C-alpha positions in Angstrom: 0.1 -0.5 -0.5 1.2 3.7 -0.4 2.5 5.0 2.4 3.2 8.5 3.1 6.5 8.9 1.6 5.3 7.7 -2.0 2.2 9.6 -1.6 4.1 13.1 -1.0 6.4 12.2 -3.2 2.8 11.9 -6.1 2.3 14.9 -5.0 5.1 17.0 -6.0 5.0 14.9 -9.3 1.4 16.3 -10.1 2.0 19.4 -8.1 3.9 21.2 -11.1 1.7 19.3 -13.9 -2.0 20.5 -12.7 -1.8 23.6 -10.1 -2.9 26.6 -11.7 -4.7 24.2 -14.6 -8.1 24.0 -15.5 -10.3 21.3 -14.9 -11.9 19.7 -18.7 -14.0 17.3 -16.8 -13.8 13.5 -15.9 -14.4 10.3 -17.1 -15.3 7.4 -15.1 -15.3 4.2 -16.0 -16.4 2.1 -12.5 -19.6 3.0 -10.3 -17.1 2.5 -7.4 -14.3 1.4 -6.2 -13.5 1.2 -1.9 -17.0 4.0 -2.3 -18.9 5.0 -4.9 -17.9 6.9 -6.7 -20.0 10.8 -6.9 -22.5 10.6 -10.9 -22.1 13.8 -10.9 -18.2 13.6 -10.8 -17.4 15.3 -14.3 -19.9 17.9 -14.2 -18.5 19.1 -11.3 -14.8 19.4 -12.0 -16.0 20.5 -15.2 -14.6 24.3 -15.3 -12.3 24.2 -11.9 -9.5 25.1 -10.9 -6.9 23.5 -9.1 -5.6 26.3 -6.9 -3.4 23.5 -4.9 -2.2 20.3 -4.7 -2.0 19.1 -0.6 -1.8 15.4 1.0 -3.0 14.6 4.3 -2.2 11.5 6.0 -2.2 9.1 2.4 -5.0 11.4 1.0 -4.3 13.6 -1.7 -6.5 16.9 -1.5 -6.6 19.2 -5.2 -8.3 22.7 -3.9 -10.5 23.9 -6.8 -12.2 26.6 -7.3 -14.3 28.4 -10.0 -16.7 25.8 -11.1 -19.9 24.8 -10.2 -18.9 25.1 -6.7 -15.8 25.6 -4.9 -14.0 22.7 -3.0 -11.7 20.0 -2.4 -11.0 16.5 -4.6 -10.4 13.5 -2.5 -7.9 10.8 -3.5 -6.4 7.7 -1.8 -4.8 4.5 -3.7 -5.8 2.2 -1.6 -3.9 -1.0 -1.6 -2.6 -0.5 -5.5 -3.3 2.5 -6.4 -1.2 4.4 -9.1 -2.1 8.1 -10.8 -0.2 8.6 -13.7 -0.4 11.4 -16.8 -1.4 10.1 -20.6 -2.7 11.7 -23.5 -6.4 11.6 -23.4 -7.0 9.6 -26.1 -4.9 7.1 -24.9 -6.7 3.5 -24.8 -7.9 2.7 -21.5 -6.7 -1.0 -19.8 -8.6 -2.7 -17.5 -7.9 -1.0 -14.4 -8.0 2.2 -15.8 -11.3 3.6 -13.9 -11.1 7.5 -13.6 -9.4 10.4 -15.9 -9.2 13.4 -14.9 -9.2 15.5 -17.8 -7.5 18.8 -18.6 -6.0 20.7 -22.3 -2.7 19.2 -22.3 -3.2 15.9 -21.0 -5.5 13.2 -18.8 -4.2 12.5 -15.0 -5.5 8.5 -15.4 -6.3 6.2 -11.8 -5.3 2.4 -11.5 -6.7 0.7 -9.4 -6.7 -2.9 -9.5 -8.0 -4.0 -6.2 -10.3 -1.1 -6.1 -9.3 -0.3 -2.7 -8.7 2.9 -3.8 -11.3 6.2 -3.1 -12.2 9.4 -5.2 -14.6 12.2 -3.8 -15.8 14.9 -3.5 -16.4 17.4 -0.7 -18.1 20.7 -1.5 -16.2 24.1 0.3 -17.9 25.0 3.5 -18.4 21.2 4.6 -17.7 19.7 8.0 -14.2 17.6 7.5 -14.9 14.6 6.1 -15.0 11.9 8.1 -12.6 9.7 6.2 -10.3 12.9 6.9 -11.1 13.8 10.5 -9.9 10.3 12.5 -6.6 11.1 11.0 -3.9 11.8 13.7 -0.2 14.4 13.9 1.3 14.5 10.8 4.7 12.8 11.7 6.2 15.5 9.5 4.5 18.8 11.2 6.1 20.3 14.2 3.5 19.7 16.4 5.3 15.7 16.0 7.7 16.1 18.5 9.1 14.1 21.5 7.5 15.0 24.8 3.7 14.7 22.3 4.7 10.6 21.5 5.8 10.3 24.9 2.4 11.9 26.6 0.5 10.3 23.5 1.9 6.6 24.7 1.0 6.5 28.2 -2.1 4.8 28.4 -0.6 1.8 25.5 0.5 -1.4 26.5 0.4 -2.3 22.9 4.1 -2.9 21.6 5.6 0.2 20.1 5.3 -0.7 16.0 1.6 -1.2 15.2 1.1 1.6 17.7 3.5 3.6 15.2 1.0 2.4 12.5 -2.1 3.6 14.1 -3.2 6.5 12.3 -5.6 7.4 14.2 -2.3 8.2 16.7 0.1 9.1 13.8 -0.4 9.1 9.8 1.8 7.6 7.2 4.0 5.3 9.1 3.5 2.5 7.2 4.8 -0.9 8.3 8.5 -1.0 6.0 9.0 3.0 7.7 8.3 2.1 11.7 11.0 -1.3 11.1 13.0 0.6 9.9 12.6 4.3 12.3 12.6 1.6 15.4 16.0 0.4 14.4 17.2 3.9 13.4 16.2 4.8 16.7 17.5 1.2 18.7 14.1 0.2 20.2 12.2 -3.1 19.8 9.1 -3.5 18.1 8.3 -5.5 20.8 8.9 -2.7 24.3 5.4 -1.5 24.7 5.0 2.0 24.4 4.4 3.2 28.2 7.1 1.5 28.5 9.8 3.7 26.3 11.3 6.6 27.7 10.9 9.9 26.9 14.2 10.8 25.3 14.2 7.2 23.4 11.1 8.7 22.2 13.0 12.1 21.0 15.4 9.9 19.4 12.4 8.1 17.7 10.9 10.8 16.3 14.2 12.2 15.1 14.4 8.2 13.5 10.7 9.2 11.9 11.2 12.0 10.9 14.7 10.9 9.0 13.6 7.7 7.7 10.6 9.3 5.9 13.1 11.9 4.5 15.2 9.3 3.3 12.3 7.7 1.8 10.4 10.6 -0.2 14.0 11.8 -1.2 14.3 8.1 -2.4 11.2 8.0 -4.6 9.5 6.0 -1.6 9.5 2.3 -1.8 8.3 0.6 -4.6 7.6 -3.3 -2.7 4.1 -4.1 -5.1 2.5 -1.8 -7.3 2.9 1.8 -6.7 4.7 4.3 -9.5 5.5 7.9 -9.7 3.4 9.5 -12.2 5.4 9.2 -14.9 5.3 5.7 -14.1 8.9 6.1 -12.5 9.5 2.9 -9.5 10.2 4.2 -5.8 14.6 2.6 -4.9 13.7 2.8 -0.6 13.9 -0.6 -0.3 17.3 -1.2 -1.9 19.2 -0.1 1.1 16.5 -1.0 3.9 18.1 -1.8 7.3 16.3 -4.9 8.3 12.4 -5.3 6.2 12.5 -8.0 4.1 15.9 -9.1 5.5 14.4 -12.6 7.8 18.3 -14.3 7.7 20.5 -11.9 6.8 23.3 -10.2 8.4 23.0 -6.7 10.8 25.0 -4.3 9.1 25.6 -2.5 12.4 26.5 -5.6 14.9 26.1 -8.8 12.3 23.5 -10.9 14.4 20.6 -11.9 12.2 18.1 -10.3 11.7 14.5 -11.4 12.4 11.1 -11.7 10.7 7.9 -12.0 13.6 4.1 -11.4 13.0 2.5 -8.5 14.9 -1.2 -7.3 14.3 -1.4 -9.9 11.1 1.7 -7.9 9.4 5.3 -8.8 9.0 8.0 -7.3 11.1 11.4 -7.1 10.7 14.4 -5.7 13.5 17.5 -7.0 15.3 16.9 -8.8 18.1 20.6 -7.4 19.4 20.7 -4.0 18.3 17.1 -3.0 19.2 15.7 -3.5 23.0 
């Protein structure tokens, strides 16, 4: 699933191409993805100018003005979705479900598993329920060691699934949680409320640096993620623990171990992380 770095890379690719551009309309080829698509999406988008391309967690937000009513187009890539620029007349493939039409090109959403989301929120409405439940942005100033320490005092669950709880912090997916914990030297098995304030300060720095490194590398292309230009991310090539079960730890030469937490694979070095 595309996580925060992949969505941020996508946002940065879209911004210079469509910010300030006017939408001509939309072509919808599927009645629903994870949720039903607005039946009037094409008419709603026609004439809108994209004034900002933002990200909230793993959601892309296209702020629009000047059509039948101002608003925001909300896009989530789901488990395997991708956005690519194509020529408007290019024949769609089986999983190409939505085109957003511009004068020079179309922004095409492909989503093989149909777990993505394309929704319209009119200006002035209350925050959409999908966005209202999201936690703190890990790259925002408010995400600090002091904040994370205070937020985890009542949480006895292991720290790794806690970091992946989007109601607490958004966008720290499986690969980035594992890599951040390794960089901070914290075991993924350690209870969240048994980590000191000082160690949380180190963990927050590790999370920020891991996400920044992933964005700089174009994200991770573990399965289906590709950029809007068709390129792939390469952060996974340099992972210290993720996907390296049985391999030697690059820090201590110990053996990387793989376990299951909350139905997800966890990779860590028992010697380095405690």
